[in-house]
N, C-alpha and C positions, 0 to 999 in steps of 0.2 A: 460529632459531644453539638448536644443545644444547649449544655451549661455546665458552671464545674472550671475548671485548671484536670489544664495540664502540658507540658516540657517537651517537647519533642529537641532532641540529638544529633544532627545527621549524620551520620555512620553510611561512608563511599565503602569499606571493608565488606559486607556483608551484599549490597548491589554486584559489588566485584564477584564472591564466593556466591550470590542466586546464580547469578549471569554466567558462569563457569557449569553448575549443574544441572541449566536446563541443555546447556549448552557439553554435555556428557568429557566434562574436563578437554574440549576437541578434541575425539579422538569417539569419531567414527563402529564402535564396535560394536553397542550396546543397540546399532541399525542391520547391522553386517550379520551379525551373529544369528536371528531368527530368520534373515532371508539365505541362508546358510541350511539351517535346521526345515527349510520347507524345500528345497535342495536348490535352490540357486545355485549360480558357481559368482560370483565378484573375482570380474578380474581387474586389476589398476595400472592405471600410463591410458598415452594419452591415445584414444581412441578415435578412429575417423575411416570416414563408407570406402569400401572402393568399390560404389557399384550395389546395382539395387538387391538386399540381400547380404550382403559382406564388409565386417567389418573388422578392418587391420588395427590389435592394437600394439603402442610400445613404449616397452618401460628397460631405460640400459639400453644395450645393448642385443635386449632378446624383443623378441619378432612375430604375433601370435597374432592371424586371422580366421575368425570366424563366421560360419554361412548357417544365416538364419534359416528355420522351416520356414516360419509365417514370414518375417519380416523385423525391420528394426523400427523401438521405438527410437526417441531426440527429446530428452530434459533438462539440458543443457545449460538452464536457466540463466540469469544474465552477472553483470557488472558491474563496478558500481560505474558512472558516465562522468569520467572530471572533465572539467572546461577549458579550452589552450587557452587558462590566460600566463600570459607573459610573468618568467619566472616557476609561475608553482613547481610542474614535475620537478624541480631541484629542491622544489620541501621537504619536511618532513609532515607532511599535509594529514589527517587523517582522515578512512573515511570509512562506512557503516566498519566493518571487519576489524578498521584495524584500534575501532572506539570501543568497543565492548570489552575489550579487554584493559583496560584502564582502570588499578590497583588504586592513583590514588586523582582525584581531580585536582585538574590546573586551577589557577587562580583568577583565569581571563578566560574566555571560547567565541571565537566566531565562525560563524557557522554561514557557510553558505549555501542557500538555496531554502524553500522554505513552502517544497514540498511537508508529507507526512511525516515523513523521515526527521529531517531537519528541526519542522517544527514542535516532534515524541522529543528529541535529542535536547532542544534550548531549553528547554520547560524543563524537562529533567533534572540538568545542569544546573537550572538556575534554580530550585528546588533545595540545592546540595550547596548554597549560595556563593556558586558563582555566576561572576559579572560575565552576563552572554547580550553578545552582540547582531541578530539573524540578521544576513543581507538576504536580500530576496532581487532581480531583475522585472520582474512582475512589477503590477499594478497595484498585484493586493498578494497575501499570505493562499494560502493552499488554495491555489488556482485552479485548477481542475474541478474544484468544487463547490455551493452554491457561492455566492458573492454576502450574504444572510449569516450562511454557517464561516467567511472567512472570518468577519465580524464581530462575531462572539469572543475566536479562538482569539483574537487578535487584543483582545482588550483582557484577557484571561491571561497574555501572555504578558502585559505590561502591567499587568498589577502583580504578577512575579516576580516584579525586575530585567523578562527581556529588554530591550534595547530591540525591535522593532523598527527595523528600512528599507525599504520596499522602494522601486521606481531605481535600484541603484546601479550603476556601471562597474564592472568591476576591473581595473583595468594591467594592474600589479601584483604579484606577491611573492617576499622577499624575505627571505628568514637571519638574521642574524642574533641567535638566541633567543630571541622571540620574535613572533610574524609582522610582518610590516605589511598591508594592504594598503593598497593607490587604488579610490575609487572616483568618480567623472563630480564627484562632492566634498574633496580631502581626506586625509589617511588617519587612519586605525590600526595603533599595537595591540597584540594581544597575548598568550603564554601560547595560545593552541589553537589551530584550527579545524573545522572539520567542512569537511567539503561534501552533502549533500543536494547536488545537481538531475540528479537523474540515477537512472540504469538504462543499459545497452544491453541489446542480447549477443550471447558465448556463440556467436558460427560461424568467427572464426577456424580456419583449419579444419573444415569439418568434411572436407569434401564432398560435397552439395554437388561441386560442377562432375565429380562421376553416376550420380543419377539428376545430371536435367536440371539441377536446379541453380539457381547465380548466388554464390560465397559473396556475395556485397549485399546481398538485398541486409534489411534492417529486422524482418521478421521469416518465422513463416508460413508460410497460407495455406492454410487448412479445409478441407471442403468437411461438413456437419458430421461426418464420424473422425474426426481428426487425424484423414487422409491428407500427408502430405508430398506425395509422391508412390515412381512405384514400389510394391512392399515396405513404403518407408508411413508413419506414423509419428508425427510430433503433436507434444503438452506446452502445460509452461508457459512461462515466461516467453519464449521466443516467438510463442505466434502472436503477442502479442493483441493477446483479447482481456488481459487484466496480469498484474503482476503480483497475484492471492496467494499462496499456496492453498484457500480451500477453490481459489476454482483450478489449478493444478491439480489437484485428486479430481475432482469435476472429471472433468479432461482428463484425464486417465480411467477411471470408470467407463467413458463411452470408445475411448479405444480398446480396452480388454474385451467391452461386447460385442465393437471392428470383429478383431484377430480373433473371437471362439468364434460370431460366426453366429451372435443373436441376432436379431430384430429387434433393434433400442432401446428406450430413446434415446434419441440425439442433440448433438450440440445445441444447445440455447441460451442466446448471451443477452433477452431481453430484459434481466434481471437480476445480474451481474451486484452483488451486496460489497459495499468493503468499510472497514471503518477505521479513521482517526485514533490511538489511543493514547493521546494527545487528555487535560481534564479544565473541559468538555468537553467528552469526545465526538466523536463527525462521524455518525453513521449515512453512509448513502447507498442509494441502490438504483439500478436506473439510467435515464436521460435525468439531464436538470436540465432548469430554464431552459436553460443561450440550446442546446440540444436541439431539444425535441420545438423547439423555437426556428430554429435551420434547418429542419427536418419538414417542416411545411404543415404540421399538425393544427388544430386548433385547438389550441394550448389555453389552461384556463390554473390559476392557479391558488394556493390557499396556506394563511402562512396562522402560526399560533405560538404565542411568545410562553419560553415555559414557567419562568416567574413570576408570573401571575395568574399562574393557574394555583392548588392547592398545595401540591406536593413542593411547588417551587418556594408556593409560602412557607410550606412546613421546612425544607429541604434547608432555609438559609441558606448562610455566603455558599457559595459555589454553585448556586440554584439557577443557575442563566442560561437561555439556549430560546429553541426554535426547533418548531416542525417547518419546513418546505410542504406540500405537497403538489405536483404537477399534471394534469390532468387531460385526457383527447377526449376533449368536451366532445367533440364528434359521435366514442366509442363510448364516453360515460367509464371506462376505465382509468386509472393512472398507470399512466408509464413510468415516473420517479419520482421520489425521496426522499428527504434528508430530517435525520429529525438528530438535534444535536444537545447534546446537556452531561446530566451523571453520568447515565443509562443510557448514552444516545446511542450505542450497537447492540442493546441489549430489546430497546423500544423499536430498533430496524427490521427484527423480526417479520413483525406480523405485517408491517409496510411492503419485506420483500414477498412475502407470502400475498398478496395483493397485486402487486406489480404481477410477477412471476406466471401469477393464474390468471391472473384479467378479471380478479372479481369487482364486480359491478361498483358504482363508487352510494348509490344508493342501496346496496344492498352495507356495507360496511356503513354506512350512516344507520344501521339498524340494531346495526352491535351491541353488546354489550360489552361497556369499559368499568370496568373494575375503581372505583373510585378511593382514595384518591389514590391516582396513579401515578405515575409519568408519562404511559402511555397511552393513558387516556385526554390530554392535550393533541390525541390525531384528530380525536369529533372535533373540537376546535376549529381545525386548522381544516378538517373536508364538510364544516360549514362553512367558512370560507371561501370555500370554493364555491358554492354556493351553486351545484349541478343539485 
């Protein structure tokens, strides 16, 4: 609203109900039924490879072996990666799995890890009146994003009342009615603790050794057709190309084409996009400036401030943000970009297309950018590139 009065009363009950709805009340029947109608046989239990094209499924005292006509596709996802902090394992901490089942918010919450999950949930709880402390061992939040993106989001979190502490080492965690977190610069007491320190691939006890793969590997390396071994395909988080639902769906399409004997197109990761759904949103695609420089490219960078643009001014409070473009000056194309702002994930669409299709910067600069929109800020960043 740009004018007038409004009263907002936080109601976590609506949040909990909406999350239950989104997860179909923690039941997968709505997903299983369409598969079965399509002719898929769903077998529940612990599956383990038993050689090329062979899987053994165990459930209780039942054992079943399946021999595939064409092969096996692995998509076992990830689990929360909990750090080996003294005392932590013995406490009732939350991960992203437990936190989404919360029906009443705590009075106070500490969040370990300021990646996308930690940042998103820290802000959500803070906006519902919870005293939130965000602890990060690195020197800034959202370490995988551009420093400019981290700075904008850190300011937004502080405005929401989040106590952001970076460069903090966690020494010990105890629980006796409340959590006591010992860091290298003091202690913190809090009612609840969320551990959001990353994800690890679910590759344990899959029988990878039966198909000539290393069971201790942190990921499954695949070729452009998503092949991981003899009659074996892997898609999703376990490939190490990105922990994103949309990337898993993309890879699944590639694997299906290969399994059916079609002729591509095959996997291309030049323009992997990602969005952190905080406020402002952080949308990114391709390489960061640092990664581009490490790759030895002739890097040129262009930035533009969102708040100083017409749409940022119209938006008013909460209209802060930045667009950053990373170009390979030698080829005259973008290799990466980020858009931070109220619609950062939506502005990303244009930038993802530009990186993926290698649209020349000169062509992008001659486009029509609707006025006044957030995506028009991209034009200012293109001008700042100087190409």
